[in-house]
N, C-alpha and C positions, 0 to 999 in steps of 0.2 A: 545569447547572453544567459538565458534561462538554463540551458543545458550545462553551461560552464558552472553556474552557481550550484546546480544539482550535483555535479561531479565533485566540486570542492566540499560540499556538505557530506557527501558519501565518503570521501577520503578522510575527513575529520572524524566521522563516526567510526570508520574502520580502524583508525589508528588508536582511538581512545580505548582503554581497557574496559571490557564489558563483563559485568558480573550479574548473575541471575540470582535473585533472592527468593522469589516466590513463583510458583508455577501458575501460569494462566491456564484456563480450561482447554482441553483438547478439541471439544466441539462446542458450538454455540447455536442456539435455535435461530431460525430464519427471522423471527420477529423480536429477538432479544434487543433490549436497549439498556443502557447503563442508568446510573442515578445522578449523573452530573455532566456538565459540558465545560468544565474548567481545567481538565487535565492536558488537553492538547488542541492545537489548530493545525489542520492539514495545509501544507505548503505546496505540495505537488501530488497529484494532479490539481489543476486550477479549479476544477468544478466537480460536483458530485458525479456527473455523467460526462464521459468524453470518448472520442473515437481516435484511434491511432493506427499507423501501419508498422510501428516498431513493436517487436515481440517481447520486449522487456519494459517494465515500468518501474521507476524508482519512486516509491511512496516516501515522502518526507514530511516531517511534522516538527513543530516547535512545541515542546512538552515540558511539564513540570519535572524538575530533577527528581530522581529516585522513583519515577513511575515505571512499572513493568509494562512493556508494550509488545504486542504480537500482531501478525497479519493472518487473516483467515480467508480462504477461498470457498465459495459456495459449491456444495456437492449436490447436483440435481437428483441423484439416486436416493440420497437420504434426506434431502431438503434441510440440511444442516450446513453450517459453516465449519470447515475443518482447518486447524492450524497448519500453516505451511512450515516446512523445514528447509533450511539452506545450510550449506557448508562453506566455511571460510578458513582457509589454511588447514583443512582436514578436521576442523572442529565443527560439531553439529550445533547450529543455532536455531532455536525455535522462538525465542523471545529475547528481549534485551532490556536492561535497566538503563534508563536515560541518565546520562552523567550531568555534571555541573554546567555544561554548555547549553543544555536544554534542547539539543538537536537529536532527531531520530531519523534514520533512513533504512529502508529495506527494499531490496530488489525483488520484483515479482515477475515470474515468467508467465506470459499470457497465452491462452489458447485462442484459436481463431473463433470469432463470434463474441458473444457477451460474456464478460468475466465479472462476476459479482464478488467484491472484496469487502471485508469488514476489518477496520482498524480498531484494535482493542487496547485499552490502557486501564491499569488499576494502580492505585496508590492508597494504601490503608484500606478503608471501607468505601472509598470512592471508585466508581467504575464508569468509564466513558467508552462508547462505541460510535463509530462513524462509517456508514456504508458508502461504498464507491461502486460505480459501474463503468467499466472500461471495455469498449468494443474494439476488437482487433480485426481490421479488414486487410485484404491483400492489396498489393500495389496495382494489380491489373484492374481491380474494382475501382480504385481511385482514378486510374487513367481513363476508364470508361466514363466515369462521371465528368471528369474535366473535358473530355472530347464532346460529350453531349452538351454541356453548358456552353462551351466555346462555339459549337455549331448552332446553337439556338440564338446566341446574341451577336453573331458576326454576320 
């Protein structure tokens, strides 16, 4: 059910016209935090830290309309968060302005291991950030854990 809701939210967001008014920064420091917590609430993933075997994650949020939002991935080499770029219909998307529905969705391609993600929003002089940690593990690893657990308790 949760995946269906995420897919519906993504379709709605992709169909809505997206306009970008102000540029969000290209890089964010590892310890950067905004000045408010009123601009958005993360809907997916469920928690700050999660583990998955799926190599894509759709970050969704309920946000204030007219907020500029972007997703950043942590770069170990520079110790900074770098804004991700995606392409939709041949159009480069780095950030989006939330429409009147208040829904935001962005697909993130995950690397194996720990993926540190920062969700960033700004609206006027208000800025909000929310860090996420998503660990991508392979199916074989999960299978080994399941067989270990079932062997222990059977």
